[in-house]
All heavy atoms as an XYZ file, in Angstrom:
691
protein
N       6.275    -14.895     -2.528
C       5.061    -15.219     -3.227
C       4.183    -13.955     -3.293
O       3.998    -13.305     -2.258
C       4.341    -16.377     -2.510
C       2.969    -16.610     -3.142
S       2.154    -18.156     -2.822
C       3.283    -19.391     -3.105
N       3.664    -13.607     -4.440
C       2.819    -12.411     -4.537
C       1.482    -12.624     -3.849
O       1.001    -13.758     -3.737
C       2.624    -12.260     -6.066
C       2.862    -13.616     -6.629
C       3.854    -14.257     -5.721
N       0.892    -11.535     -3.361
C      -0.407    -11.687     -2.705
C      -1.473    -12.097     -3.728
O      -1.407    -11.751     -4.906
C      -0.689    -10.290     -2.169
C       0.172     -9.377     -2.953
C       1.352    -10.177     -3.395
N      -2.439    -12.828     -3.264
C      -3.539    -13.275     -4.115
C      -4.809    -12.503     -3.772
O      -5.061    -12.251     -2.590
C      -3.798    -14.768     -3.903
C      -2.583    -15.628     -4.115
C      -2.564    -16.138     -5.533
N      -1.452    -17.058     -5.702
C      -0.607    -16.994     -6.683
N      -0.731    -16.079     -7.602
N       0.376    -17.838     -6.781
N      -5.548    -12.138     -4.802
C      -6.836    -11.491     -4.559
C      -7.917    -12.533     -4.715
O      -7.947    -13.263     -5.731
C      -7.007    -10.354     -5.581
C      -8.040     -9.365     -5.117
C      -9.324     -9.243     -5.572
C      -7.898     -8.380     -4.105
N      -9.958     -8.263     -4.892
C      -9.111     -7.707     -3.979
C      -6.863     -8.034     -3.240
C      -9.334     -6.683     -3.066
C      -7.094     -6.994     -2.352
C      -8.290     -6.334     -2.257
N      -8.785    -12.680     -3.727
C      -9.704    -13.809     -3.694
C     -10.877    -13.682     -4.667
O     -11.623    -14.639     -4.856
C     -10.267    -13.967     -2.267
O     -10.947    -12.795     -1.898
N     -11.043    -12.522     -5.249
C     -12.158    -12.309     -6.228
C     -11.644    -11.466     -7.364
O     -10.540    -10.928     -7.356
C     -13.327    -11.681     -5.526
C     -12.997    -10.439     -4.748
C     -14.107    -10.073     -3.774
N     -13.801     -8.965     -2.935
C     -13.113     -9.012     -1.807
N     -12.687    -10.151     -1.327
N     -12.872     -7.928     -1.069
N     -12.483    -11.265     -8.371
C     -12.107    -10.451     -9.510
C     -11.992     -8.962     -9.059
O     -12.933     -8.435     -8.487
C     -13.174    -10.555    -10.630
C     -12.864     -9.614    -11.765
C     -13.307    -11.984    -11.087
N     -10.807     -8.355     -9.243
C     -10.624     -6.971     -8.782
C     -11.371     -5.982     -9.648
O     -11.290     -5.987    -10.884
C      -9.132     -6.776     -8.851
C      -8.656     -7.764     -9.868
C      -9.589     -8.896     -9.827
N     -12.104     -5.120     -9.041
C     -12.779     -3.993     -9.709
C     -12.602     -2.729     -8.893
O     -12.425     -2.801     -7.652
C     -14.282     -4.262     -9.932
O     -14.904     -4.335     -8.652
C     -14.520     -5.561    -10.697
N     -12.728     -1.552     -9.531
C     -12.609     -0.300     -8.810
C     -13.836     -0.049     -7.916
O     -13.835      0.832     -7.077
C     -12.467      0.887     -9.765
C     -11.099      1.001    -10.394
C     -10.000      1.326     -9.423
N     -10.100      2.631     -8.834
C      -9.350      3.076     -7.817
N      -8.431      2.283     -7.325
N      -9.488      4.271     -7.366
N     -14.907     -0.819     -8.039
C     -16.051     -0.668     -7.168
C     -15.811     -1.368     -5.811
O     -16.549     -1.089     -4.857
C     -17.324     -1.238     -7.818
C     -17.871     -0.401     -8.955
C     -17.018     -0.450    -10.211
O     -16.465     -1.465    -10.532
N     -16.932      0.681    -10.898
N     -14.845     -2.238     -5.740
C     -14.544     -2.935     -4.488
C     -13.716     -2.032     -3.588
O     -12.627     -1.602     -3.949
C     -13.783     -4.233     -4.809
C     -13.484     -5.058     -3.582
O     -13.881     -4.692     -2.467
O     -12.856     -6.134     -3.741
N     -14.236     -1.657     -2.415
C     -13.492     -0.718     -1.533
C     -12.123     -1.199     -1.117
O     -11.164     -0.408     -1.042
C     -14.403     -0.519     -0.334
C     -15.654     -1.211     -0.596
C     -15.493     -2.022     -1.854
N     -12.018     -2.479     -0.816
C     -10.695     -3.005     -0.403
C      -9.673     -2.897     -1.565
O      -8.529     -2.598     -1.337
C     -10.842     -4.470      0.019
C     -11.571     -4.654      1.330
C     -11.708     -6.110      1.703
O     -10.736     -6.847      1.540
O     -12.814     -6.508      2.126
N     -10.134     -3.174     -2.765
C      -9.230     -3.066     -3.921
C      -8.842     -1.622     -4.168
O      -7.674     -1.362     -4.477
C      -9.928     -3.652     -5.156
C      -9.032     -3.571     -6.382
C      -7.967     -4.407     -6.559
C      -9.260     -2.602     -7.371
C      -7.130     -4.299     -7.653
C      -8.458     -2.518     -8.447
C      -7.383     -3.368     -8.590
O      -6.559     -3.252     -9.710
N      -9.794     -0.696     -4.049
C      -9.471      0.720     -4.237
C      -8.408      1.190     -3.219
O      -7.458      1.921     -3.565
C     -10.721      1.605     -4.112
C     -11.579      1.602     -5.285
C     -12.584      2.758     -5.308
N     -13.186      3.121     -4.034
C     -14.327      2.618     -3.551
N     -15.008      1.769     -4.270
N     -14.787      3.034     -2.400
N      -8.587      0.741     -1.976
C      -7.644      1.104     -0.909
C      -6.250      0.569     -1.210
O      -5.252      1.272     -1.131
C      -8.132      0.582      0.444
C      -7.295      0.989      1.609
C      -7.938      0.530      2.906
C      -7.142      0.979      4.104
N      -7.773      0.548      5.342
N      -6.178     -0.712     -1.632
C      -4.885     -1.337     -1.957
C      -4.286     -0.644     -3.163
O      -3.075     -0.353     -3.185
C      -5.088     -2.822     -2.245
C      -3.834     -3.575     -2.662
C      -2.788     -3.598     -1.567
C      -4.191     -4.993     -3.086
N      -5.081     -0.392     -4.197
C      -4.592      0.247     -5.417
C      -4.039      1.646     -5.106
O      -2.959      2.010     -5.602
C      -5.714      0.326     -6.457
C      -5.234      0.871     -7.775
O      -4.174      0.415     -8.235
O      -5.947      1.722     -8.361
N      -4.717      2.416     -4.280
C      -4.220      3.767     -3.955
C      -2.943      3.689     -3.154
O      -2.025      4.517     -3.356
C      -5.290      4.528     -3.118
C      -6.454      4.990     -3.997
O      -6.375      4.875     -5.212
O      -7.448      5.482     -3.393
N      -2.782      2.721     -2.286
C      -1.569      2.610     -1.517
C      -0.400      2.131     -2.354
O       0.733      2.573     -2.177
C      -1.778      1.695     -0.308
C      -2.651      2.378      0.711
C      -2.922      1.587      1.939
N      -3.789      2.328      2.825
C      -3.820      2.193      4.127
N      -3.067      1.306      4.702
N      -4.611      2.940      4.844
N      -0.653      1.237     -3.311
C       0.396      0.789     -4.224
C       0.807      1.981     -5.124
O       2.017      2.158     -5.375
C      -0.062     -0.406     -5.042
C       0.854     -0.700     -6.190
C      -0.202     -1.646     -4.159
N      -0.129      2.756     -5.550
C       0.199      3.931     -6.360
C       1.038      4.928     -5.568
O       2.017      5.496     -6.079
C      -1.096      4.605     -6.885
O      -1.838      3.659     -7.631
C      -0.785      5.802     -7.748
N       0.694      5.114     -4.290
C       1.489      6.001     -3.420
C       2.890      5.439     -3.234
O       3.875      6.194     -3.298
C       0.774      6.155     -2.057
C       1.573      7.015     -1.099
C       1.683      8.384     -1.311
C       2.227      6.429     -0.037
C       2.435      9.156     -0.443
C       2.981      7.226      0.860
C       3.062      8.589      0.640
N       3.047      4.139     -3.016
C       4.364      3.558     -2.887
C       5.194      3.741     -4.158
O       6.384      4.000     -4.068
C       4.237      2.068     -2.543
N       4.560      3.640     -5.313
C       5.258      3.891     -6.573
C       5.707      5.350     -6.661
O       6.826      5.639     -7.112
C       4.368      3.535     -7.764
O       3.968      2.171     -7.631
C       5.094      3.732     -9.070
N       4.854      6.262     -6.217
C       5.195      7.665     -6.175
C       6.387      7.929     -5.286
O       7.312      8.680     -5.612
C       3.974      8.451     -5.703
C       4.088      9.930     -5.828
N       3.076     10.747     -5.485
C       5.035     10.721     -6.287
C       3.438     12.018     -5.671
N       4.628     12.020     -6.190
N       6.397      7.298     -4.132
C       7.538      7.428     -3.185
C       8.818      6.895     -3.817
O       9.878      7.535     -3.751
C       7.235      6.739     -1.819
C       8.498      6.688     -0.982
C       6.137      7.442     -1.085
N       8.717      5.741     -4.456
C       9.925      5.129     -5.075
C      10.467      6.018     -6.189
O      11.668      6.217     -6.330
C       9.560      3.738     -5.656
N       9.588      6.605     -7.011
C      10.018      7.511     -8.056
C      10.687      8.740     -7.480
O      11.704      9.199     -7.978
N      10.071      9.316     -6.442
C      10.645     10.460     -5.786
C      12.055     10.173     -5.259
O      12.997     10.936     -5.476
C       9.754     10.894     -4.601
C      10.311     11.978     -3.722
C      10.252     13.286     -4.102
C      10.910     11.660     -2.509
C      10.748     14.291     -3.288
C      11.415     12.644     -1.713
C      11.346     13.978     -2.101
N      12.211      9.049     -4.578
C      13.518      8.705     -4.010
C      14.560      8.419     -5.111
O      15.697      8.860     -4.995
C      13.381      7.470     -3.097
C      12.586      7.693     -1.814
C      12.371      6.408     -1.083
C      13.237      8.727     -0.929
N      14.163      7.736     -6.148
C      15.103      7.390     -7.210
C      15.580      8.639     -7.943
O      16.781      8.834     -8.127
C      14.483      6.411     -8.168
N      14.633      9.475     -8.358
C      14.996     10.663     -9.152
C      15.767     11.659     -8.284
O      16.845     12.164     -8.689
C      13.732     11.329     -9.728
C      14.069     12.699    -10.317
C      13.116     10.404    -10.781
N      15.311     11.930     -7.079
C      15.981     12.915     -6.264
C      17.338     12.456     -5.782
O      18.278     13.251     -5.760
C      15.097     13.352     -5.081
C      14.056     14.319     -5.498
O      14.378     15.495     -5.738
N      12.817     13.880     -5.621
N      17.502     11.200     -5.435
C      18.815     10.739     -5.013
C      19.801     10.797     -6.184
O      20.939     11.141     -6.008
C      18.743      9.334     -4.428
O      18.361      8.391     -5.395
N      19.313     10.489     -7.373
C      20.147     10.593     -8.592
C      20.584     11.991     -8.857
O      21.746     12.279     -9.126
N      19.635     12.918     -8.801
C      19.945     14.324     -9.069
C      20.934     14.872     -8.038
O      21.915     15.538     -8.380
C      18.660     15.170     -9.088
C      18.914     16.652     -9.033
C      17.838     14.857    -10.320
N      20.694     14.574     -6.771
C      21.586     15.088     -5.735
C      22.949     14.440     -5.788
O      23.960     15.076     -5.502
C      20.950     14.948     -4.348
C      19.908     15.993     -4.125
C      18.584     15.909     -4.384
C      20.139     17.307     -3.663
N      17.974     17.071     -4.098
C      18.898     17.965     -3.632
C      21.252     18.014     -3.221
C      18.758     19.297     -3.205
C      21.124     19.331     -2.815
C      19.866     19.940     -2.803
N      23.031     13.172     -6.182
C      24.332     12.488     -6.338
C      25.138     13.150     -7.451
O      26.313     13.477     -7.273
C      24.086     10.983     -6.647
C      25.374     10.285     -6.930
C      26.212      9.910     -5.893
C      25.740      9.950     -8.217
C      27.403      9.216     -6.136
C      26.939      9.318     -8.482
C      27.741      8.926     -7.463
N      24.486     13.350     -8.597
C      25.209     14.029     -9.712
C      25.607     15.438     -9.320
O      26.696     15.904     -9.642
C      24.336     14.011    -10.997
C      24.959     14.847    -12.088
C      24.111     12.567    -11.477
N      24.733     16.136     -8.623
C      25.045     17.499     -8.173
C      26.303     17.497     -7.290
O      27.170     18.357     -7.435
C      23.863     18.054     -7.434
C      24.064     19.484     -6.971
C      22.838     19.976     -6.233
N      22.885     21.421     -6.064
C      22.732     22.058     -4.907
N      22.481     21.366     -3.837
N      22.813     23.362     -4.858
N      26.422     16.538     -6.391
C      27.583     16.508     -5.511
C      28.835     16.058     -6.247
O      29.914     16.607     -6.013
C      27.324     15.514     -4.322
C      26.240     15.980     -3.394
C      26.615     17.232     -2.605
O      26.991     18.255     -3.170
N      26.509     17.143     -1.308
N      28.721     15.071     -7.129
C      29.893     14.599     -7.839
C      30.433     15.643     -8.781
O      31.662     15.806     -8.940
C      29.551     13.262     -8.599
C      30.663     12.902     -9.570
C      29.289     12.138     -7.604
N      29.558     16.364     -9.451
C      29.983     17.367    -10.427
C      30.291     18.726     -9.779
O      30.684     19.664    -10.480
C      28.841     17.605    -11.482
C      28.549     16.391    -12.304
C      29.726     16.089    -13.265
O      30.393     16.962    -13.721
N      29.931     14.824    -13.493
N      30.099     18.843     -8.467
C      30.240     20.118     -7.762
C      29.423     21.229     -8.453
O      29.883     22.345     -8.631
C      31.724     20.565     -7.722
C      32.582     19.586     -6.947
C      33.473     18.746     -7.627
C      32.522     19.504     -5.580
C      34.258     17.825     -6.949
C      33.310     18.604     -4.880
C      34.181     17.767     -5.578
O      34.945     16.873     -4.882
N      28.226     20.820     -8.864
C      27.354     21.736     -9.605
C      26.578     22.629     -8.662
O      26.273     22.235     -7.537
C      26.361     20.953    -10.472
N      26.293     23.812     -9.131
C      25.486     24.739     -8.337
C      24.132     24.859     -9.063
O      23.931     25.784     -9.822
C      26.183     26.110     -8.205
C      25.384     27.052     -7.291
O      24.605     26.541     -6.455
O      25.571     28.249     -7.429
N      23.286     23.882     -8.864
C      21.978     23.858     -9.527
C      20.919     24.284     -8.532
O      20.496     23.507     -7.707
C      21.685     22.444    -10.025
C      22.610     21.910    -11.028
C      23.394     22.614    -11.890
C      22.812     20.515    -11.311
N      24.091     21.723    -12.715
C      23.757     20.463    -12.392
C      22.282     19.325    -10.844
C      24.170     19.263    -12.941
C      22.715     18.121    -11.388
C      23.641     18.118    -12.409
N      20.443     25.526     -8.646
C      19.393     25.966     -7.702
C      18.079     25.247     -7.932
O      17.256     25.156     -7.020
C      19.273     27.451     -7.984
C      19.872     27.670     -9.319
C      20.836     26.589     -9.554
N      17.835     24.667     -9.116
C      16.582     24.007     -9.385
C      16.447     22.723     -8.624
O      15.314     22.212     -8.459
C      16.416     23.769    -10.874
C      17.485     23.001    -11.544
C      18.598     23.513    -12.154
C      17.602     21.575    -11.639
N      19.390     22.453    -12.625
C      18.794     21.278    -12.335
C      16.792     20.513    -11.212
C      19.209     19.969    -12.619
C      17.216     19.206    -11.490
C      18.400     18.970    -12.161
N      17.573     22.142     -8.112
C      17.413     20.877     -7.360
C      16.644     21.108     -6.082
O      15.913     20.199     -5.649
C      18.803     20.285     -7.029
O      19.618     21.256     -6.401
C      19.505     19.814     -8.319
N      16.836     22.249     -5.440
C      16.073     22.528     -4.240
C      14.568     22.650     -4.559
O      13.721     22.138     -3.816
C      16.561     23.843     -3.594
C      17.955     23.823     -3.049
C      18.428     25.202     -2.628
C      18.049     22.875     -1.857
N      14.262     23.329     -5.655
C      12.860     23.484     -6.065
C      12.257     22.128     -6.441
O      11.124     21.869     -6.052
C      12.725     24.447     -7.252
C      12.944     25.862     -6.837
C      14.077     26.607     -6.981
C      12.007     26.720     -6.156
N      13.896     27.879     -6.475
C      12.618     27.958     -5.957
C      10.706     26.536     -5.738
C      11.989     29.000     -5.341
C      10.051     27.605     -5.106
C      10.715     28.834     -4.917
N      12.996     21.335     -7.159
C      12.508     20.006     -7.545
C      12.175     19.187     -6.319
O      11.054     18.617     -6.210
C      13.512     19.270     -8.400
C      13.181     17.829     -8.813
C      12.081     17.837     -9.847
C      14.417     17.113     -9.267
N      13.092     19.079     -5.417
C      12.903     18.264     -4.213
C      11.798     18.825     -3.346
O      10.934     18.058     -2.857
C      14.210     18.146     -3.400
O      15.205     17.595     -4.266
C      14.033     17.317     -2.200
N      11.776     20.132     -3.160
C      10.797     20.749     -2.286
C       9.363     20.641     -2.847
O       8.461     20.219     -2.112
N       9.174     20.979     -4.091
C       7.837     20.931     -4.665
C       7.327     19.494     -4.823
O       6.180     19.223     -4.493
C       7.812     21.624     -6.034
C       7.982     23.142     -5.967
C       8.071     23.718     -7.383
C       6.846     23.794     -5.197
N       8.203     18.606     -5.283
C       7.794     17.223     -5.403
C       7.500     16.607     -4.022
O       6.590     15.846     -3.846
C       8.871     16.408     -6.120
C       8.442     15.096     -6.671
C       7.279     14.410     -6.413
C       9.166     14.236     -7.561
N       7.245     13.244     -7.080
C       8.407     13.106     -7.793
C      10.388     14.346     -8.128
C       8.825     12.064     -8.606
C      10.816     13.321     -8.974
C      10.040     12.202     -9.206
N       8.280     17.021     -3.028
C       8.038     16.557     -1.671
C       6.697     17.023     -1.134
O       5.981     16.254     -0.483
N       6.313     18.269     -1.448
C       5.023     18.773     -1.047
C       3.884     18.002     -1.725
O       2.882     17.686     -1.079
C       4.897     20.264     -1.331
C       5.638     21.185     -0.392
C       5.542     22.626     -0.888
C       5.097     21.081      1.013
N       4.062     17.725     -3.014
C       3.060     16.946     -3.731
C       2.967     15.542     -3.143
O       1.846     14.981     -2.950
C       3.383     16.877     -5.247
C       2.529     15.862     -5.977
C       3.250     18.265     -5.855
N       4.106     14.963     -2.779
C       4.135     13.637     -2.182
C       3.433     13.628     -0.833
O       2.650     12.710     -0.514
C       5.565     13.178     -2.038
C       5.806     11.719     -1.593
C       5.253     10.778     -2.658
C       7.269     11.492     -1.377
N       3.640     14.632     -0.002
C       2.970     14.746      1.276
C       1.451     14.863      1.056
O       0.660     14.235      1.757
C       3.513     15.928      2.099
C       2.630     16.265      3.273
C       4.912     15.628      2.571
N       1.046     15.704      0.098
C      -0.380     15.845     -0.223
C      -0.993     14.528     -0.664
O      -2.098     14.179     -0.244
N      -0.260     13.794     -1.496
C      -0.740     12.505     -1.944
C      -0.890     11.546     -0.738
O      -1.926     10.818     -0.647
C       0.272     11.926     -2.967
C      -0.217     10.684     -3.653
N       0.551     10.060     -4.563
C      -1.330      9.945     -3.580
C      -0.071      8.992     -5.030
N      -1.232      8.915     -4.419
N       0.063     11.546      0.150
C      -0.010     10.704      1.307
C      -1.171     11.062      2.238
O      -1.881     10.177      2.753
N      -1.362     12.363      2.441
C      -2.499     12.789      3.267
C      -3.827     12.354      2.664
O      -4.711     11.882      3.365
C      -2.458     14.345      3.445
C      -3.751     14.872      4.046
C      -1.282     14.741      4.334
N      -3.928     12.487      1.345
C      -5.184     12.048      0.727
C      -5.417     10.538      0.874
O      -6.474     10.098      1.284
C      -5.176     12.407     -0.798
C      -6.361     11.826     -1.505
C      -7.593     12.400     -1.361
C      -6.259     10.650     -2.246
C      -8.731     11.859     -1.985
C      -7.355     10.102     -2.855
C      -8.582     10.710     -2.713
O      -9.679     10.125     -3.312
N      -4.347      9.769      0.560
C      -4.510      8.298      0.558
C      -4.791      7.785      1.991
O      -5.613      6.902      2.166
C      -3.267      7.621     -0.014
C      -3.229      6.131      0.270
C      -3.184      7.882     -1.489
N      -4.072      8.319      3.003
C      -4.177      7.756      4.336
C      -5.206      8.401      5.235
O      -5.563      7.821      6.254
C      -2.797      7.777      5.017
C      -1.817      6.846      4.332
C      -0.791      7.365      3.560
C      -1.928      5.483      4.458
C       0.091      6.538      2.893
C      -1.033      4.638      3.815
C      -0.022      5.183      3.042
N      -5.706      9.594      4.893
C      -6.702     10.262      5.782
C      -7.972     10.709      5.114
O      -9.035     10.622      5.728
C      -6.071     11.462      6.527
O      -5.628     12.408      5.541
C      -4.874     11.066      7.375
N      -7.913     11.206      3.918
C      -9.070     11.818      3.273
C      -9.889     10.844      2.449
O     -11.122     10.906      2.468
C      -8.629     13.021      2.375
C      -7.982     14.073      3.289
C      -9.818     13.576      1.631
C      -7.366     15.220      2.490
N      -9.250      9.930      1.731
C      -9.955      9.065      0.805
C     -11.025      8.241      1.504
O     -10.848      7.708      2.611
C      -8.960      8.108      0.134
N     -12.192      8.158      0.853
C     -13.335      7.439      1.388
C     -13.441      6.118      0.638
O     -13.708      6.048     -0.555
C     -14.633      8.278      1.152
C     -15.856      7.570      1.686
O     -15.716      6.639      2.515
O     -16.962      7.920      1.240
N     -13.209      5.029      1.363
C     -13.229      3.696      0.763
C     -14.501      2.949      1.103
O     -14.516      1.712      1.067
C     -11.982      2.915      1.207
C     -10.715      3.528      0.730
C      -9.827      4.106      1.633
C     -10.377      3.535     -0.596
C      -8.667      4.687      1.187
C      -9.217      4.111     -1.041
C      -8.359      4.683     -0.120
O      -7.189      5.257     -0.578
N     -15.565      3.667      1.413
C     -16.807      2.973      1.671
C     -17.378      2.459      0.370
O     -16.922      2.803     -0.736
C     -17.803      3.920      2.368
O     -18.063      5.006      1.512
N     -18.383      1.584      0.458
C     -18.976      1.032     -0.764
C     -19.484      2.102     -1.663
O     -20.168      3.018     -1.262
C     -20.136      0.072     -0.402
C     -19.648     -1.223      0.174
O     -18.531     -1.649     -0.187
O     -20.373     -1.840      0.988
N     -19.118      1.990     -2.955
C     -19.598      2.938     -3.954
C     -21.070      2.648     -4.247
O     -21.493      1.494     -4.274
C     -18.769      2.803     -5.250
N     -21.872      3.673     -4.445
C     -23.308      3.435     -4.728
C     -23.454      2.720     -6.061
O     -22.742      3.006     -7.023
C     -23.913      4.823     -4.796
C     -22.785      5.759     -5.037
C     -21.538      5.098     -4.442
N     -24.355      1.757     -6.100
C     -24.609      0.953     -7.291
C     -25.616      1.730     -8.177
O     -26.578      2.302     -7.716
C     -25.195     -0.390     -6.952
C     -24.373     -1.163     -5.975
C     -23.277     -1.889     -6.704
C     -22.573     -2.786     -5.689
N     -21.259     -3.090     -6.010
N     -25.326      1.731     -9.508
C     -26.260      2.322    -10.446
C     -27.410      1.353    -10.668
O     -27.198      0.187    -10.934
C     -25.588      2.618    -11.772
C     -24.585      3.767    -11.656
O     -24.786      4.624    -10.748
O     -23.652      3.816    -12.433
N     -28.615      1.832    -10.583
C     -29.784      0.960    -10.756
C     -30.207      0.892    -12.209
O     -30.164      1.745    -12.929
C     -30.947      1.409     -9.931
O     -30.577      1.382     -8.567
C-alpha cells in the first residue's frame, strides 16, 4: 500500500520537502545503478576497452555522493519564512 500524506503537499511543508529530496535521491541512485551496471555488463560481454566507462562511473559517483551529502547533512528543512 502506498504511503498516504495527511494534508495537501506543498514545497513550503518541511516534511514534504525532506521526503521529496530523499525520493529524488533514491531515483538518482537507481538511475546510476541501472546505467552503470548496463554499461559495465556490455563492456564485459563485448570484451570492449572503453576508457570512458571509468570516467562515467567515477564522475557520476562523485555527483551522487555530493547529492547524498546535501540531502542528508546540508539541506535545511526548517519552516520556510512566510511572505506577508
